[in-house]
TORKOL-4160 file (C-alpha; in steps of 0.2 Angstrom, whole numbers, padded with zeros to 4 digits, m for minus):
64
<pt num="1" X="0145" Y="0016" Z="m0147"/>
<pt num="2" X="0168" Y="0017" Z="m0146"/>
<pt num="3" X="0164" Y="0038" Z="m0142"/>
<pt num="4" X="0154" Y="0034" Z="m0128"/>
<pt num="5" X="0168" Y="0024" Z="m0121"/>
<pt num="6" X="0182" Y="0034" Z="m0123"/>
<pt num="7" X="0172" Y="0048" Z="m0115"/>
<pt num="8" X="0164" Y="0040" Z="m0102"/>
<pt num="9" X="0178" Y="0026" Z="m0097"/>
<pt num="10" X="0195" Y="0034" Z="m0104"/>
<pt num="11" X="0199" Y="0017" Z="m0113"/>
<pt num="12" X="0195" Y="0008" Z="m0130"/>
<pt num="13" X="0205" Y="m0006" Z="m0125"/>
<pt num="14" X="0188" Y="m0011" Z="m0114"/>
<pt num="15" X="0182" Y="m0027" Z="m0121"/>
<pt num="16" X="0170" Y="m0042" Z="m0118"/>
<pt num="17" X="0166" Y="m0044" Z="m0100"/>
<pt num="18" X="0170" Y="m0031" Z="m0096"/>
<pt num="19" X="0160" Y="m0020" Z="m0112"/>
<pt num="20" X="0143" Y="m0028" Z="m0107"/>
<pt num="21" X="0146" Y="m0024" Z="m0089"/>
<pt num="22" X="0146" Y="m0006" Z="m0095"/>
<pt num="23" X="0136" Y="m0005" Z="m0107"/>
<pt num="24" X="0123" Y="m0013" Z="m0094"/>
<pt num="25" X="0128" Y="m0004" Z="m0080"/>
<pt num="26" X="0123" Y="0011" Z="m0093"/>
<pt num="27" X="0105" Y="0009" Z="m0098"/>
<pt num="28" X="0100" Y="0004" Z="m0084"/>
<pt num="29" X="0106" Y="0017" Z="m0071"/>
<pt num="30" X="0091" Y="0026" Z="m0063"/>
<pt num="31" X="0095" Y="0042" Z="m0074"/>
<pt num="32" X="0094" Y="0035" Z="m0090"/>
<pt num="33" X="0077" Y="0027" Z="m0086"/>
<pt num="34" X="0071" Y="0043" Z="m0084"/>
<pt num="35" X="0079" Y="0052" Z="m0097"/>
<pt num="36" X="0072" Y="0039" Z="m0110"/>
<pt num="37" X="0055" Y="0035" Z="m0102"/>
<pt num="38" X="0053" Y="0057" Z="m0102"/>
<pt num="39" X="0055" Y="0058" Z="m0121"/>
<pt num="40" X="0039" Y="0045" Z="m0124"/>
<pt num="41" X="0026" Y="0050" Z="m0109"/>
<pt num="42" X="0035" Y="0067" Z="m0103"/>
<pt num="43" X="0039" Y="0073" Z="m0086"/>
<pt num="44" X="0026" Y="0069" Z="m0071"/>
<pt num="45" X="0023" Y="0050" Z="m0077"/>
<pt num="46" X="0043" Y="0048" Z="m0080"/>
<pt num="47" X="0048" Y="0055" Z="m0065"/>
<pt num="48" X="0035" Y="0044" Z="m0055"/>
<pt num="49" X="0038" Y="0028" Z="m0064"/>
<pt num="50" X="0060" Y="0028" Z="m0064"/>
<pt num="51" X="0059" Y="0033" Z="m0043"/>
<pt num="52" X="0047" Y="0016" Z="m0043"/>
<pt num="53" X="0062" Y="0008" Z="m0051"/>
<pt num="54" X="0073" Y="0015" Z="m0042"/>
<pt num="55" X="0065" Y="0008" Z="m0027"/>
<pt num="56" X="0059" Y="m0009" Z="m0032"/>
<pt num="57" X="0072" Y="m0014" Z="m0043"/>
<pt num="58" X="0089" Y="m0005" Z="m0045"/>
<pt num="59" X="0092" Y="m0005" Z="m0027"/>
<pt num="60" X="0086" Y="m0023" Z="m0026"/>
<pt num="61" X="0096" Y="m0029" Z="m0038"/>
<pt num="62" X="0110" Y="m0019" Z="m0035"/>
<pt num="63" X="0111" Y="m0024" Z="m0016"/>
<pt num="64" X="0105" Y="m0011" Z="m0007"/>
């Protein structure tokens, strides 16, 4: 997990709430959701579900 933080955010000193916020943002990203679903369900289903997730959940929670 340290490699993820170093590569993506340039610092190994992210701790506490910053670390949790960073990981949450990564795992809730629609592209990440699509990639995980793609491995399980296939492209077509994963695309439909992740698109619906982005429109109806992600953007509403994010405040767009």
